[in-house]
OpenMM code with the backbone's topology and positions (N, CA, C; nanometers):
from openmm import Vec3, app, unit

residues = "UNK UNK UNK UNK UNK UNK UNK UNK UNK UNK UNK UNK UNK UNK UNK UNK UNK UNK UNK UNK UNK UNK UNK UNK UNK UNK UNK UNK UNK UNK UNK UNK UNK UNK UNK UNK UNK UNK UNK UNK UNK UNK UNK UNK UNK UNK UNK UNK UNK UNK UNK UNK UNK UNK UNK UNK UNK UNK UNK UNK UNK UNK UNK UNK UNK UNK UNK UNK UNK UNK UNK UNK UNK UNK UNK UNK UNK UNK UNK UNK UNK UNK UNK UNK UNK UNK UNK UNK UNK UNK UNK UNK UNK UNK UNK UNK UNK UNK UNK UNK UNK UNK UNK UNK UNK UNK UNK UNK UNK UNK UNK UNK UNK UNK UNK UNK UNK UNK UNK UNK UNK UNK UNK UNK UNK UNK UNK UNK UNK UNK UNK UNK UNK UNK UNK UNK UNK UNK UNK UNK UNK UNK UNK UNK UNK UNK UNK UNK".split()
positions = [
    Vec3(1.4018, 0.8136, 2.4826),
    Vec3(1.3384, 0.9285, 2.5401),
    Vec3(1.2027, 0.9449, 2.4724),
    Vec3(1.1021, 0.9715, 2.5510),
    Vec3(0.9688, 0.9885, 2.4955),
    Vec3(0.9526, 1.1308, 2.4428),
    Vec3(0.8599, 1.1464, 2.3519),
    Vec3(0.8311, 1.2795, 2.2999),
    Vec3(0.7808, 1.3701, 2.4111),
    Vec3(0.7031, 1.3143, 2.5025),
    Vec3(0.6508, 1.3934, 2.6140),
    Vec3(0.7642, 1.4515, 2.6992),
    Vec3(0.8637, 1.3677, 2.7314),
    Vec3(0.9768, 1.4162, 2.8106),
    Vec3(1.0553, 1.5218, 2.7331),
    Vec3(1.0720, 1.4985, 2.6051),
    Vec3(1.1430, 1.5959, 2.5228),
    Vec3(1.0685, 1.7287, 2.5217),
    Vec3(0.9380, 1.7234, 2.5093),
    Vec3(0.8587, 1.8467, 2.5100),
    Vec3(0.8693, 1.9184, 2.6449),
    Vec3(0.8769, 1.8424, 2.7535),
    Vec3(0.8866, 1.9023, 2.8873),
    Vec3(1.0199, 1.9741, 2.9076),
    Vec3(1.1245, 1.9257, 2.8435),
    Vec3(1.2592, 1.9830, 2.8598),
    Vec3(1.3125, 2.0389, 2.7273),
    Vec3(1.2205, 2.0795, 2.6429),
    Vec3(1.2569, 2.1176, 2.5072),
    Vec3(1.3592, 2.2300, 2.5009),
    Vec3(1.3431, 2.3311, 2.5826),
    Vec3(1.4324, 2.4473, 2.5752),
    Vec3(1.5783, 2.4100, 2.5887),
    Vec3(1.6113, 2.3318, 2.6885),
    Vec3(1.7504, 2.2921, 2.7137),
    Vec3(1.8046, 2.2034, 2.6013),
    Vec3(1.7280, 2.0999, 2.5655),
    Vec3(1.7734, 2.0072, 2.4617),
    Vec3(1.7834, 2.0785, 2.3273),
    Vec3(1.6839, 2.1607, 2.2964),
    Vec3(1.6848, 2.2329, 2.1688),
    Vec3(1.8049, 2.3274, 2.1599),
    Vec3(1.8340, 2.3981, 2.2681),
    Vec3(1.9477, 2.4904, 2.2674),
    Vec3(2.0787, 2.4161, 2.2419),
    Vec3(2.0960, 2.3009, 2.3064),
    Vec3(2.2169, 2.2207, 2.2860),
    Vec3(2.2223, 2.1653, 2.1440),
    Vec3(2.1075, 2.1206, 2.0951),
    Vec3(2.1003, 2.0672, 1.9578),
    Vec3(2.1384, 2.1757, 1.8573),
    Vec3(2.0813, 2.2933, 1.8712),
    Vec3(2.1095, 2.4020, 1.7763),
    Vec3(2.2573, 2.4393, 1.7804),
    Vec3(2.3146, 2.4459, 1.8995),
    Vec3(2.4564, 2.4798, 1.9111),
    Vec3(2.5436, 2.3750, 1.8423),
    Vec3(2.5150, 2.2470, 1.8681),
    Vec3(2.5947, 2.1397, 1.8072),
    Vec3(2.5723, 2.1328, 1.6567),
    Vec3(2.4482, 2.1479, 1.6134),
    Vec3(2.4171, 2.1438, 1.4700),
    Vec3(2.4830, 2.2614, 1.3977),
    Vec3(2.4828, 2.3775, 1.4601),
    Vec3(2.5458, 2.4945, 1.3989),
    Vec3(2.6946, 2.4698, 1.3744),
    Vec3(2.7626, 2.4144, 1.4733),
    Vec3(2.9065, 2.3841, 1.4560),
    Vec3(2.9258, 2.2841, 1.3417),
    Vec3(2.8374, 2.1845, 1.3347),
    Vec3(2.8493, 2.0845, 1.2274),
    Vec3(2.8239, 2.1493, 1.0903),
    Vec3(2.7218, 2.2321, 1.0800),
    Vec3(2.6926, 2.2966, 0.9510),
    Vec3(2.8034, 2.3924, 0.9085),
    Vec3(2.8670, 2.4568, 1.0041),
    Vec3(2.9817, 2.5433, 0.9713),
    Vec3(3.0943, 2.4586, 0.9123),
    Vec3(3.1184, 2.3419, 0.9714),
    Vec3(3.2208, 2.2512, 0.9172),
    Vec3(3.1821, 2.2066, 0.7761),
    Vec3(3.0549, 2.1752, 0.7557),
    Vec3(3.0075, 2.1325, 0.6229),
    Vec3(3.0262, 2.2440, 0.5209),
    Vec3(2.9884, 2.3644, 0.5585),
    Vec3(3.0018, 2.4787, 0.4682),
    Vec3(3.1474, 2.5010, 0.4309),
    Vec3(3.2373, 2.4888, 0.5288),
    Vec3(3.3808, 2.5086, 0.5029),
    Vec3(3.4325, 2.4037, 0.4045),
    Vec3(3.3984, 2.2771, 0.4273),
    Vec3(3.4478, 2.1687, 0.3424),
    Vec3(3.3910, 2.1800, 0.2005),
    Vec3(3.2679, 2.2314, 0.1889),
    Vec3(3.2044, 2.2423, 0.0577),
    Vec3(3.2152, 2.3838, -0.0002),
    Vec3(3.3143, 2.4592, 0.0452),
    Vec3(3.3415, 2.5948, -0.0059),
    Vec3(3.2157, 2.6821, -0.0102),
    Vec3(3.1339, 2.6715, 0.0935),
    Vec3(3.0151, 2.7551, 0.1038),
    Vec3(2.8935, 2.7046, 0.0293),
    Vec3(2.9068, 2.5960, -0.0423),
    Vec3(2.7976, 2.5456, -0.1261),
    Vec3(2.7159, 2.4405, -0.0497),
    Vec3(2.6203, 2.4878, 0.0304),
    Vec3(2.5394, 2.3947, 0.1088),
    Vec3(2.4444, 2.3127, 0.0220),
    Vec3(2.4076, 2.3626, -0.0973),
    Vec3(2.3273, 2.2796, -0.1886),
    Vec3(2.4086, 2.1587, -0.2352),
    Vec3(2.5368, 2.1781, -0.2634),
    Vec3(2.6230, 2.0666, -0.3028),
    Vec3(2.6313, 1.9652, -0.1894),
    Vec3(2.6490, 2.0158, -0.0678),
    Vec3(2.6514, 1.9292, 0.0502),
    Vec3(2.5201, 1.8519, 0.0628),
    Vec3(2.4084, 1.9203, 0.0474),
    Vec3(2.2780, 1.8563, 0.0634),
    Vec3(2.2551, 1.7493, -0.0430),
    Vec3(2.2906, 1.7775, -0.1670),
    Vec3(2.2753, 1.6775, -0.2737),
    Vec3(2.3577, 1.5533, -0.2415),
    Vec3(2.4827, 1.5730, -0.2014),
    Vec3(2.5659, 1.4569, -0.1670),
    Vec3(2.5100, 1.3827, -0.0456),
    Vec3(2.4602, 1.4573, 0.0513),
    Vec3(2.4039, 1.3943, 0.1710),
    Vec3(2.2829, 1.3082, 0.1358),
    Vec3(2.1990, 1.3558, 0.0475),
    Vec3(2.0814, 1.2781, 0.0052),
    Vec3(2.1263, 1.1514, -0.0663),
    Vec3(2.2247, 1.1628, -0.1536),
    Vec3(2.2768, 1.0444, -0.2232),
    Vec3(2.3383, 0.9487, -0.1212),
    Vec3(2.4121, 1.0045, -0.0254),
    Vec3(2.4725, 0.9224, 0.0787),
    Vec3(2.3699, 0.8507, 0.1635),
    Vec3(2.2611, 0.9192, 0.1941),
    Vec3(2.1534, 0.8576, 0.2725),
    Vec3(2.0954, 0.7367, 0.1992),
    Vec3(2.0861, 0.7448, 0.0690),
    Vec3(2.0327, 0.6333, -0.0104),
    Vec3(2.1377, 0.5243, -0.0321),
    Vec3(2.2658, 0.5619, -0.0303),
    Vec3(2.3724, 0.4630, -0.0438),
    Vec3(2.3883, 0.3837, 0.0847),
    Vec3(2.3847, 0.4540, 0.1972),
    Vec3(2.4024, 0.3902, 0.3274),
    Vec3(2.2758, 0.4134, 0.4084),
    Vec3(2.1758, 0.3322, 0.3836),
    Vec3(2.0466, 0.3488, 0.4507),
    Vec3(2.0491, 0.2852, 0.5890),
    Vec3(1.9605, 0.3305, 0.6738),
    Vec3(1.9481, 0.2715, 0.8074),
    Vec3(1.9136, 0.1228, 0.7960),
    Vec3(1.8405, 0.0881, 0.6939),
    Vec3(1.8004, -0.0507, 0.6726),
    Vec3(1.9202, -0.1425, 0.6468),
    Vec3(2.0212, -0.0935, 0.5773),
    Vec3(2.1347, -0.1816, 0.5460),
    Vec3(2.2570, -0.1579, 0.6349),
    Vec3(2.2430, -0.0756, 0.7364),
    Vec3(2.3532, -0.0522, 0.8304),
    Vec3(2.3510, -0.1609, 0.9376),
    Vec3(2.4564, -0.2391, 0.9470),
    Vec3(2.4602, -0.3439, 1.0495),
    Vec3(2.4536, -0.2848, 1.1903),
    Vec3(2.3757, -0.3463, 1.2781),
    Vec3(2.3625, -0.2989, 1.4160),
    Vec3(2.4974, -0.2922, 1.4869),
    Vec3(2.5835, -0.3879, 1.4569),
    Vec3(2.7107, -0.3978, 1.5275),
    Vec3(2.8238, -0.3188, 1.4608),
    Vec3(2.7932, -0.2367, 1.3619),
    Vec3(2.8980, -0.1614, 1.2929),
    Vec3(2.9542, -0.0524, 1.3839),
    Vec3(3.0830, -0.0584, 1.4074),
    Vec3(3.1496, 0.0435, 1.4875),
    Vec3(3.1896, 0.1607, 1.3985),
    Vec3(3.2364, 0.2658, 1.4611),
    Vec3(3.2880, 0.3802, 1.3863),
    Vec3(3.4054, 0.3361, 1.2988),
    Vec3(3.4948, 0.2548, 1.3557),
    Vec3(3.6100, 0.2044, 1.2787),
    Vec3(3.5639, 0.1206, 1.1601),
    Vec3(3.4613, 0.0364, 1.1812),
    Vec3(3.4069, -0.0438, 1.0709),
    Vec3(3.3538, 0.0469, 0.9606),
    Vec3(3.2839, 0.1521, 0.9997),
    Vec3(3.2285, 0.2458, 0.9024),
    Vec3(3.3398, 0.3080, 0.8190),
    Vec3(3.4471, 0.3471, 0.8857),
    Vec3(3.5590, 0.4114, 0.8167),
    Vec3(3.6275, 0.3128, 0.7220),
    Vec3(3.6443, 0.1886, 0.7656),
    Vec3(3.7210, 0.0901, 0.6892),
    Vec3(3.6402, 0.0178, 0.5815),
    Vec3(3.5116, 0.0037, 0.5991),
    Vec3(3.4298, -0.0749, 0.5064),
    Vec3(3.4051, 0.0013, 0.3767),
    Vec3(3.4090, -0.0710, 0.2659),
    Vec3(3.3832, -0.0107, 0.1357),
    Vec3(3.2332, 0.0085, 0.1147),
    Vec3(3.1974, 0.1191, 0.0523),
    Vec3(3.0563, 0.1396, 0.0199),
    Vec3(3.0088, 0.0397, -0.0847),
    Vec3(3.1027, -0.0226, -0.1559),
    Vec3(3.0669, -0.1244, -0.2550),
    Vec3(3.0012, -0.2465, -0.1913),
    Vec3(3.0211, -0.2641, -0.0599),
    Vec3(2.9641, -0.3790, 0.0090),
    Vec3(2.8185, -0.3562, 0.0494),
    Vec3(2.7658, -0.2376, 0.0223),
    Vec3(2.6299, -0.2024, 0.0627),
    Vec3(2.5288, -0.2293, -0.0484),
    Vec3(2.4051, -0.2380, -0.0081),
    Vec3(2.2938, -0.2505, -0.1021),
    Vec3(2.2237, -0.1148, -0.1087),
    Vec3(2.2693, -0.0257, -0.1972),
    Vec3(2.2109, 0.1084, -0.1989),
    Vec3(2.0664, 0.1072, -0.2490),
    Vec3(1.9888, 0.2022, -0.2013),
    Vec3(1.8544, 0.2246, -0.2535),
    Vec3(1.8685, 0.3166, -0.3750),
    Vec3(1.7877, 0.2933, -0.4747),
    Vec3(1.7982, 0.3697, -0.5995),
    Vec3(1.7586, 0.5158, -0.5781),
    Vec3(1.8363, 0.6037, -0.6391),
    Vec3(1.8011, 0.7463, -0.6419),
    Vec3(1.8579, 0.8059, -0.7703),
    Vec3(1.7844, 0.8997, -0.8258),
    Vec3(1.8305, 0.9669, -0.9471),
    Vec3(1.8122, 1.1172, -0.9322),
    Vec3(1.8522, 1.1892, -1.0326),
    Vec3(1.8484, 1.3344, -1.0313),
    Vec3(1.7097, 1.3868, -0.9970),
    Vec3(1.6064, 1.3373, -1.0624),
    Vec3(1.4706, 1.3872, -1.0390),
    Vec3(1.4249, 1.3602, -0.8961),
    Vec3(1.4591, 1.2431, -0.8444),
    Vec3(1.4219, 1.2096, -0.7064),
    Vec3(1.4872, 1.3060, -0.6075),
    Vec3(1.6129, 1.3404, -0.6336),
    Vec3(1.6846, 1.4345, -0.5462),
    Vec3(1.6166, 1.5717, -0.5508),
    Vec3(1.5831, 1.6170, -0.6701),
    Vec3(1.5163, 1.7467, -0.6851),
    Vec3(1.3807, 1.7454, -0.6148),
    Vec3(1.3030, 1.6405, -0.6356),
    Vec3(1.1703, 1.6310, -0.5730),
    Vec3(1.1811, 1.6283, -0.4214),
    Vec3(1.2732, 1.5491, -0.3700),
    Vec3(1.2884, 1.5316, -0.2257),
    Vec3(1.3396, 1.6578, -0.1573),
    Vec3(1.4370, 1.7235, -0.2193),
    Vec3(1.5050, 1.8371, -0.1553),
    Vec3(1.4390, 1.9716, -0.1814),
    Vec3(1.3649, 1.9811, -0.2913),
    Vec3(1.3117, 2.1108, -0.3303),
    Vec3(1.4132, 2.1960, -0.4050),
    Vec3(1.5308, 2.1420, -0.4281),
    Vec3(1.6329, 2.2126, -0.5065),
    Vec3(1.5936, 2.1990, -0.6531),
    Vec3(1.5966, 2.3076, -0.7310),
    Vec3(1.5588, 2.2989, -0.8719),
    Vec3(1.6388, 2.1906, -0.9470),
    Vec3(1.5717, 2.1239, -1.0387),
    Vec3(1.6310, 2.0126, -1.1128),
    Vec3(1.7624, 2.0513, -1.1802),
    Vec3(1.7668, 2.1673, -1.2413),
    Vec3(1.8889, 2.2115, -1.3110),
    Vec3(2.0035, 2.2323, -1.2119),
    Vec3(1.9727, 2.2838, -1.0952),
    Vec3(2.0751, 2.3010, -0.9918),
    Vec3(2.1269, 2.1647, -0.9480),
    Vec3(2.0365, 2.0699, -0.9263),
    Vec3(2.0774, 1.9339, -0.8882),
    Vec3(2.1663, 1.8742, -0.9967),
    Vec3(2.1301, 1.8951, -1.1239),
    Vec3(2.2114, 1.8427, -1.2345),
    Vec3(2.3532, 1.8985, -1.2292),
    Vec3(2.3652, 2.0284, -1.2057),
    Vec3(2.4983, 2.0910, -1.1966),
    Vec3(2.5768, 2.0352, -1.0779),
    Vec3(2.5100, 2.0178, -0.9657),
    Vec3(2.5773, 1.9643, -0.8463),
    Vec3(2.6227, 1.8205, -0.8703),
    Vec3(2.5410, 1.7423, -0.9377),
    Vec3(2.5791, 1.6038, -0.9701),
    Vec3(2.7025, 1.6032, -1.0590),
    Vec3(2.7103, 1.6951, -1.1537),
    Vec3(2.8277, 1.7033, -1.2406),
    Vec3(2.9535, 1.7350, -1.1593),
    Vec3(2.9414, 1.8241, -1.0641),
    Vec3(3.0559, 1.8580, -0.9782),
    Vec3(3.0987, 1.7351, -0.8979),
    Vec3(3.0009, 1.6661, -0.8394),
    Vec3(3.0315, 1.5476, -0.7581),
    Vec3(3.0913, 1.4353, -0.8421),
    Vec3(3.0416, 1.4188, -0.9649),
    Vec3(3.1002, 1.3197, -1.0564),
    Vec3(3.2454, 1.3559, -1.0882),
    Vec3(3.2722, 1.4839, -1.1133),
    Vec3(3.4086, 1.5256, -1.1484),
    Vec3(3.5058, 1.5065, -1.0314),
    Vec3(3.4566, 1.5150, -0.9094),
    Vec3(3.5398, 1.4918, -0.7907),
    Vec3(3.5589, 1.3428, -0.7634),
    Vec3(3.4782, 1.2596, -0.8304),
    Vec3(3.4841, 1.1155, -0.8060),
    Vec3(3.4123, 1.0744, -0.6785),
    Vec3(3.3265, 1.1621, -0.6261),
    Vec3(3.2570, 1.1350, -0.5011),
    Vec3(3.1284, 1.0556, -0.5204),
    Vec3(3.0796, 1.0509, -0.6447),
    Vec3(2.9616, 0.9703, -0.6777),
    Vec3(2.9858, 0.9013, -0.8105),
    Vec3(2.9073, 0.7967, -0.8339),
    Vec3(2.9050, 0.7328, -0.9648),
    Vec3(2.7595, 0.7207, -1.0079),
    Vec3(2.7423, 0.7093, -1.1391),
    Vec3(2.6090, 0.6968, -1.1964),
    Vec3(2.6095, 0.5743, -1.2863),
    Vec3(2.5137, 0.4845, -1.2654),
    Vec3(2.5107, 0.3633, -1.3470),
    Vec3(2.4336, 0.3870, -1.4770),
    Vec3(2.4193, 0.2832, -1.5577),
    Vec3(2.3541, 0.2947, -1.6878),
    Vec3(2.2084, 0.3405, -1.6756),
    Vec3(2.1455, 0.3108, -1.5618),
    Vec3(2.0062, 0.3521, -1.5401),
    Vec3(1.9968, 0.4931, -1.4825),
    Vec3(2.1117, 0.5588, -1.4639),
    Vec3(2.1223, 0.6940, -1.4074),
    Vec3(2.0988, 0.6960, -1.2568),
    Vec3(2.1075, 0.5787, -1.1910),
    Vec3(2.1023, 0.5741, -1.0453),
    Vec3(2.2384, 0.6162, -0.9919),
    Vec3(2.2383, 0.6879, -0.8817),
    Vec3(2.3592, 0.7497, -0.8291),
    Vec3(2.3922, 0.6913, -0.6924),
    Vec3(2.5211, 0.6654, -0.6684),
    Vec3(2.5670, 0.6210, -0.5371),
    Vec3(2.6962, 0.6943, -0.5012),
    Vec3(2.7206, 0.7007, -0.3717),
    Vec3(2.8429, 0.7617, -0.3197),
    Vec3(2.9575, 0.6618, -0.3346),
    Vec3(3.0780, 0.7134, -0.3479),
    Vec3(3.1969, 0.6290, -0.3632),
    Vec3(3.2816, 0.6303, -0.2356),
    Vec3(3.3740, 0.5361, -0.2305),
    Vec3(3.4699, 0.5346, -0.1200),
    Vec3(3.5552, 0.6618, -0.1202),
    Vec3(3.5809, 0.7171, -0.2382),
    Vec3(3.6602, 0.8398, -0.2459),
    Vec3(3.5912, 0.9524, -0.1687),
    Vec3(3.4588, 0.9610, -0.1772),
    Vec3(3.3858, 1.0636, -0.1017),
    Vec3(3.4003, 1.0389, 0.0473),
    Vec3(3.3843, 0.9141, 0.0868),
    Vec3(3.3941, 0.8807, 0.2289),
    Vec3(3.5320, 0.9175, 0.2834),
    Vec3(3.6349, 0.8903, 0.2064),
    Vec3(3.7720, 0.9222, 0.2487),
    Vec3(3.7944, 1.0741, 0.2472),
    Vec3(3.7527, 1.1388, 0.1393),
    Vec3(3.7728, 1.2831, 0.1257),
    Vec3(3.6980, 1.3625, 0.2321),
    Vec3(3.5863, 1.3082, 0.2780),
    Vec3(3.5010, 1.3809, 0.3718),
    Vec3(3.5105, 1.3266, 0.5134),
    Vec3(3.6231, 1.2636, 0.5458),
    Vec3(3.6434, 1.2094, 0.6796),
    Vec3(3.6268, 1.3136, 0.7885),
    Vec3(3.6654, 1.4376, 0.7596),
    Vec3(3.6498, 1.5466, 0.8558),
    Vec3(3.5029, 1.5657, 0.8938),
    Vec3(3.4141, 1.5485, 0.7965),
    Vec3(3.2716, 1.5657, 0.8255),
    Vec3(3.2139, 1.4458, 0.8999),
    Vec3(3.2699, 1.3283, 0.8778),
    Vec3(3.2283, 1.2123, 0.9577),
    Vec3(3.2626, 1.2381, 1.1037),
    Vec3(3.3803, 1.2920, 1.1273),
    Vec3(3.4201, 1.3259, 1.2637),
    Vec3(3.3313, 1.4359, 1.3212),
    Vec3(3.2967, 1.5341, 1.2393),
    Vec3(3.2083, 1.6409, 1.2844),
    Vec3(3.0701, 1.5850, 1.3195),
    Vec3(3.0221, 1.4900, 1.2412),
    Vec3(2.8931, 1.4249, 1.2712),
    Vec3(2.8993, 1.3518, 1.4040),
    Vec3(3.0095, 1.2837, 1.4266),
    Vec3(3.0269, 1.2108, 1.5518),
    Vec3(3.0256, 1.3074, 1.6704),
    Vec3(3.0964, 1.4193, 1.6579),
    Vec3(3.0975, 1.5200, 1.7645),
    Vec3(2.9567, 1.5763, 1.7877),
    Vec3(2.8837, 1.6005, 1.6795),
    Vec3(2.7460, 1.6492, 1.6913),
    Vec3(2.6617, 1.5500, 1.7719),
    Vec3(2.6707, 1.4234, 1.7394),
    Vec3(2.5918, 1.3216, 1.8092),
    Vec3(2.6331, 1.3084, 1.9557),
    Vec3(2.7630, 1.3158, 1.9820),
    Vec3(2.8112, 1.3093, 2.1201),
    Vec3(2.7583, 1.4285, 2.2000),
    Vec3(2.7652, 1.5481, 2.1420),
    Vec3(2.7149, 1.6672, 2.2112),
    Vec3(2.5649, 1.6589, 2.2364),
    Vec3(2.4922, 1.6081, 2.1400),
    Vec3(2.3486, 1.5929, 2.1567),
    Vec3(2.3188, 1.4903, 2.2660),
    Vec3(2.3906, 1.3811, 2.2644),
    Vec3(2.3728, 1.2771, 2.3662),
    Vec3(2.4032, 1.3328, 2.5056),
    Vec3(2.5110, 1.4099, 2.5164),
    Vec3(2.5473, 1.4708, 2.6457),
    Vec3(2.4364, 1.5627, 2.6950),
    Vec3(2.3822, 1.6429, 2.6048),
    Vec3(2.2793, 1.7380, 2.6472),
    Vec3(2.1540, 1.6645, 2.6938),
    Vec3(2.1210, 1.5561, 2.6298),
    Vec3(2.0034, 1.4793, 2.6708),
    Vec3(2.0271, 1.4181, 2.8080),
    Vec3(2.1435, 1.3584, 2.8277),
    Vec3(2.1748, 1.2982, 2.9579),
    Vec3(2.1797, 1.4032, 3.0675),
    Vec3(2.2401, 1.5181, 3.0387),
    Vec3(2.2489, 1.6245, 3.1405),
    Vec3(2.1095, 1.6766, 3.1770),
    Vec3(2.0208, 1.6781, 3.0809),
    Vec3(1.8859, 1.7284, 3.1055),
    Vec3(1.8024, 1.6276, 3.1848),
    Vec3(1.8153, 1.5007, 3.1536),
    Vec3(1.7258, 1.4010, 3.2103),
    Vec3(1.7839, 1.3238, 3.3285),
    Vec3(1.9147, 1.3297, 3.3470),
    Vec3(1.9757, 1.2579, 3.4592),
    Vec3(2.0313, 1.3606, 3.5570),
    Vec3(1.9452, 1.4113, 3.6381),
    Vec3(1.9852, 1.5133, 3.7373),
    Vec3(1.9572, 1.4614, 3.8748),
] * unit.nanometer
topology = app.Topology()
chain = topology.addChain("A")
for resn in residues:
    res = topology.addResidue(resn, chain)
    for name in ("N", "CA", "C"):
        topology.addAtom(name, app.Element.getBySymbol(name[0]), res)
């Protein structure tokens, strides 16, 4: 879809996007006991662990669920990078990293680089499903808007 077409039909697509995103964020908030900063820190680490660059084109949803994150080539990220990127204060990021480490959802190597673990992927399966529903709803709204 071109940006021009999106701008022409922005109201409809935006309304559907906001509705679907809101449902997804509510699920995220519930799973993270209201701590959206904790969710955001983990999401940033996850984005660097599973980058678009290292995601195989042919990876199915089932492959994603079954494949170990150990098989990926994560991009390096550390506490300061997370704070700089997110705008979350460094001390807050440090506390969130400690929580995630205690849950076993991330690991930190000797260089202090952080990656997500398979335990996080398994523990947060509900949010993977919520993400899938968000994308399906967004896709439906785009098709309904442009294929009339």
